[in-house]
PLY file of the C-alpha trace (Angstrom):
ply
format ascii 1.0
element vertex 77
property float x
property float y
property float z
element edge 76
property int vertex1
property int vertex2
end_header
38.88 104.39 -23.43
36.61 105.59 -26.28
35.00 103.32 -28.92
34.38 104.96 -32.32
32.38 103.55 -35.12
34.53 103.62 -38.23
31.85 101.89 -40.48
28.26 102.34 -41.61
25.60 102.19 -39.02
24.05 99.04 -40.61
27.37 97.24 -40.14
29.23 98.91 -37.22
32.98 98.22 -36.81
34.51 99.80 -33.72
37.99 101.07 -33.06
39.06 101.80 -29.47
41.00 104.85 -28.63
42.92 105.54 -25.48
42.00 108.60 -23.34
45.48 110.02 -23.43
44.96 112.33 -26.34
43.42 115.70 -26.58
40.34 116.28 -28.51
42.05 117.71 -31.58
44.27 114.67 -31.87
41.27 112.21 -31.34
39.42 114.06 -34.19
42.51 113.61 -36.35
42.70 109.87 -35.58
39.06 109.42 -36.15
39.46 110.92 -39.57
42.40 108.73 -40.38
40.43 105.71 -39.36
37.54 106.58 -41.59
39.71 107.27 -44.46
41.45 103.97 -44.15
38.74 101.77 -42.37
39.27 99.06 -44.97
42.69 98.36 -43.58
41.58 97.71 -40.03
39.70 94.35 -40.07
37.76 93.58 -36.84
37.60 89.87 -37.20
40.83 87.57 -37.58
39.11 85.86 -40.43
39.10 89.00 -42.47
42.84 89.51 -42.06
44.87 88.98 -45.33
47.94 87.12 -44.43
51.23 86.05 -46.10
50.10 82.38 -46.32
47.09 83.19 -48.53
48.94 85.63 -50.94
52.57 83.92 -51.23
51.90 80.27 -50.51
53.49 78.13 -47.90
56.75 79.40 -46.62
59.61 77.08 -46.10
62.88 77.44 -44.29
65.51 74.83 -45.45
67.95 73.76 -42.67
71.25 72.13 -43.16
71.36 68.71 -41.37
74.96 69.15 -40.20
74.82 72.38 -38.48
74.17 72.93 -34.75
71.51 75.46 -33.68
72.93 78.81 -32.50
72.41 79.32 -28.68
73.29 82.64 -26.98
72.84 83.85 -23.49
70.30 86.70 -22.95
71.66 90.07 -22.33
70.21 93.22 -20.71
68.86 96.01 -23.12
70.25 99.44 -22.43
67.41 101.88 -21.94
0 1
1 2
2 3
3 4
4 5
5 6
6 7
7 8
8 9
9 10
10 11
11 12
12 13
13 14
14 15
15 16
16 17
17 18
18 19
19 20
20 21
21 22
22 23
23 24
24 25
25 26
26 27
27 28
28 29
29 30
30 31
31 32
32 33
33 34
34 35
35 36
36 37
37 38
38 39
39 40
40 41
41 42
42 43
43 44
44 45
45 46
46 47
47 48
48 49
49 50
50 51
51 52
52 53
53 54
54 55
55 56
56 57
57 58
58 59
59 60
60 61
61 62
62 63
63 64
64 65
65 66
66 67
67 68
68 69
69 70
70 71
71 72
72 73
73 74
74 75
75 76
């Protein structure tokens, strides 16, 4: 695993990259992370979520309908 700073030195923000890529791919990923670093918050408090932007979501249920229950099935791989 490799940690890369994608922010300025005064306020470091680290992204963790796996060691399964070659050096050229790692450099391309680092470039993308630098270019779009504002899209990768490191703290959950900095995440912009649906609730804040759209308000409270509500699902209206009909009182006379029974819930659907199905048996689990195997996924074909």
